[in-house]
Phi, psi and omega in degrees: 000129179257132174258133179249147170231162176277119171280330179203147170241131172231153178242131182238124176251140179261030188063020173237018182060017170257098181274136171257148175248124178248128175248121175272119191260129177237154174280194181290335180271356177091006176286127177292135193243306181196172169243160177240137179259129172235147182241145177274123181244162179239141176240136178260126181216122179051041180081005182254150173251115187244121176288143169213153182267118185247139186285129179261320185189156165257126186258119176286128173242029179299327187280001175281346173233147175306145179295151185268149172053044185281349186073220187288135178295131180254352177216160181245115179265140181284319181242148180283166179300132186286346179075161186272118181209156183306313188294325182279330179287325175296320176297323181293321182293319177300318178299312174304310176299319179298325185265355175291129177251127176289000000 
């Protein structure tokens, strides 16, 4: 069994007043594993509009680190892999929010 914790929660607005909530998840060793995106939804119940956070997407961050045991290099990169850090994962979340179409 693996236990995950939320390393950081951020809210991103795309200048349209529709906030997305992103939770950056880490494992037991403290390594950042993925991010989860949530959207604010409304449920109508007995004439009331109730806001709830609904899970929208799991965001992979595996591309931030070079693959392990990859053997002979097959590509040349202009810039190195940025590495997994809170700031690089936040950048991935910002890119997700920018590219998300309602």
